[in-house]
C-alpha positions in Angstrom: -18.4 118.5 -40.6 -19.3 115.4 -42.5 -17.6 112.1 -42.8 -18.1 109.8 -45.5 -19.2 106.2 -44.6 -15.8 104.7 -45.7 -13.8 106.8 -43.4 -16.1 105.9 -40.4 -15.5 102.2 -41.1 -11.7 102.8 -41.3 -11.7 104.7 -37.8 -13.7 102.0 -36.3 -11.4 99.3 -37.4 -8.1 101.2 -36.4 -9.8 101.7 -32.8 -10.3 98.0 -32.4 -7.1 96.9 -33.4 -5.4 99.3 -30.9 -7.4 98.2 -28.1 -6.4 94.4 -29.0 -2.9 95.1 -29.0 -3.1 97.0 -25.7 -4.6 94.1 -23.8 -2.1 91.9 -25.1 0.6 93.8 -23.3 -1.2 94.0 -19.9 0.3 92.2 -16.9 -2.1 89.7 -15.4 -3.3 90.4 -11.9 -1.6 88.7 -9.0 -4.8 88.5 -6.9 -5.8 85.5 -9.0 -3.9 82.4 -8.1 -4.2 79.0 -9.7 -4.7 76.2 -7.4 -3.3 72.8 -8.2 -4.2 69.8 -6.2 -1.7 67.1 -5.7 -3.0 63.5 -5.0 -1.3 62.3 -1.7 -1.5 58.6 -1.3 -2.1 57.3 2.1 0.7 56.1 4.1 0.5 52.4 5.4 1.6 52.1 9.0 4.0 49.1 9.7 2.4 46.3 11.6 4.4 43.6 13.1 3.7 40.0 12.1 2.0 37.9 14.6 4.0 35.5 16.8 1.7 32.6 15.6 2.3 33.1 12.1 6.0 33.2 12.5 5.8 29.9 14.5 3.8 28.4 11.6 6.5 29.2 9.2 9.3 27.8 11.3 7.3 24.7 11.6 7.0 24.5 7.8 10.4 25.0 7.4 11.3 22.2 9.8 8.8 19.7 8.0 10.4 20.6 4.6 13.8 19.5 6.0 12.2 16.2 7.1 11.7 15.2 3.5 15.1 15.8 2.5 17.0 12.4 2.3 20.2 11.3 1.1 20.9 9.1 -1.7 22.2 6.2 0.6 18.6 6.1 2.4 16.9 5.8 -1.0 19.2 2.9 -2.0 18.6 1.1 1.3 14.7 1.5 0.7 15.0 0.1 -2.9 17.3 -2.9 -1.6 14.6 -3.7 0.7 11.8 -3.7 -1.7 14.0 -5.7 -4.2 14.6 -8.3 -1.2 10.8 -8.5 -0.7 10.2 -9.1 -4.2 12.6 -11.8 -4.5 11.4 -13.7 -1.7 10.3 -17.1 -2.6 6.5 -17.8 -1.9 5.5 -20.1 0.7 3.3 -22.2 -1.6 6.3 -22.5 -4.0 8.8 -23.6 -1.3 6.1 -26.2 0.1 6.1 -27.9 -3.7 9.7 -27.8 -3.7 9.9 -29.5 -0.4 7.3 -32.2 -1.4 9.4 -32.9 -4.7 12.6 -33.1 -2.7 11.1 -35.7 0.0 9.6 -37.7 -2.8 13.0 -38.1 -4.6 14.6 -38.9 -1.1 12.4 -41.7 -0.3 11.6 -43.2 -3.8 12.8 -46.8 -4.2 14.2 -46.6 -7.6 14.5 -43.9 -10.3 11.1 -44.5 -12.1 9.2 -44.9 -8.6 6.1 -43.0 -8.3 3.7 -45.2 -6.5 5.6 -47.0 -3.7 4.2 -46.4 -0.1 7.2 -44.7 0.9 7.0 -42.3 -2.0 3.4 -41.4 -1.1 3.9 -41.3 2.7 6.8 -38.7 2.1 4.7 -36.5 0.1 1.7 -36.8 2.2 3.8 -35.9 5.3 4.9 -32.7 3.9 1.2 -31.9 2.9 0.1 -32.6 6.4 2.7 -30.2 7.9 1.7 -27.6 5.5 -2.0 -27.8 6.0 -1.5 -28.0 9.7 0.3 -24.8 9.8 -2.5 -23.1 7.7 -5.1 -24.2 10.0 -3.1 -22.6 13.0 -3.5 -19.4 11.1 -6.7 -19.8 9.8 -8.8 -22.0 12.2 -12.4 -21.4 10.5 -11.2 -23.1 7.1 -13.3 -26.0 7.4 -12.7 -27.2 3.9 -9.1 -27.4 4.6 -9.8 -29.2 7.9 -11.7 -32.0 6.0 -8.9 -32.2 3.4 -6.4 -32.6 6.2 -8.4 -35.3 8.1 -8.9 -37.4 4.8 -5.1 -37.1 4.0 -4.1 -38.2 7.7 -6.5 -41.1 7.3 -5.0 -42.0 3.9 -1.5 -42.1 5.1 -2.5 -44.2 8.1 -3.9 -46.8 5.7 -0.6 -46.8 3.6 1.4 -47.2 6.9 -0.7 -49.9 8.0 -0.2 -51.7 4.6 3.5 -51.2 4.8 3.6 -52.6 8.2 2.0 -56.0 6.9 4.2 -55.9 4.0 7.7 -55.2 5.3 8.1 -54.2 9.0 11.6 -53.0 8.4 10.7 -50.5 5.8 7.8 -49.4 7.7 10.3 -48.5 10.8 12.5 -46.9 8.6 10.0 -44.4 7.1 8.4 -43.9 10.4 11.6 -43.1 12.4 13.3 -40.9 9.7 10.4 -38.7 9.2 9.1 -38.7 12.7 5.6 -39.8 12.1 3.4 -40.7 15.1 1.7 -43.9 14.1 0.2 -46.7 16.1 1.1 -50.0 14.6 -1.8 -52.3 13.9 -2.1 -55.4 16.1 -3.4 -58.8 15.0 -6.8 -58.2 16.7 -8.3 -54.9 16.1 -9.7 -53.0 19.0 -13.3 -51.5 19.0 -12.0 -48.1 18.4 -9.7 -49.1 15.7 -12.4 -51.2 13.9 -15.3 -48.8 14.2 -13.7 -45.4 15.0 -14.0 -44.1 11.3 -17.8 -44.4 11.5 -20.1 -41.9 13.2 -21.3 -42.9 16.6 -24.8 -44.4 16.7 -27.7 -42.6 18.9 -28.7 -44.9 21.7 -32.4 -45.9 21.4 -34.9 -44.5 24.2 -37.0 -47.5 24.3 -34.3 -50.1 24.4 -35.4 -53.4 26.6 
């Protein structure tokens, strides 16, 4: 029995279609199991905090509390700073004192050169420089100026003693000046004390 070519192709196509539909309804085998892996994160164990770390935290907390101040404390500090800034400088107070003494001992309103006027200002300057030298004993420039000022005041007092002894006693007593009144005949020390001592000659006959 002979089949045509077209009939054979139709039979093959029908057979393949039947096999395809049969495989679609086959229950899959239970022997094959799919394995799914689930990622498990590692569990960290609880570790207690060291005692030293806990003590450090407590110390830091106490230090932080020390910086907490009240508004009253801040006001007190500001007031102290203002008092220091408003304090009168010592040199300025000295100038005011010199001016005050000169006005107190001047002989008339326009007096600027009388012995009393000059001695009053010099005495205050001598006191100021003496206090300065006690704090700075190696200030030799100030020491030379102080010696010159004392000598100048002594010469003024000597002049005032010769001119008017009553005015001399008044200024010396009121200001507490230690001054040796000059005599009619000067001693050797009074006459030559301001000169440097002379060296003795070795070959003196």
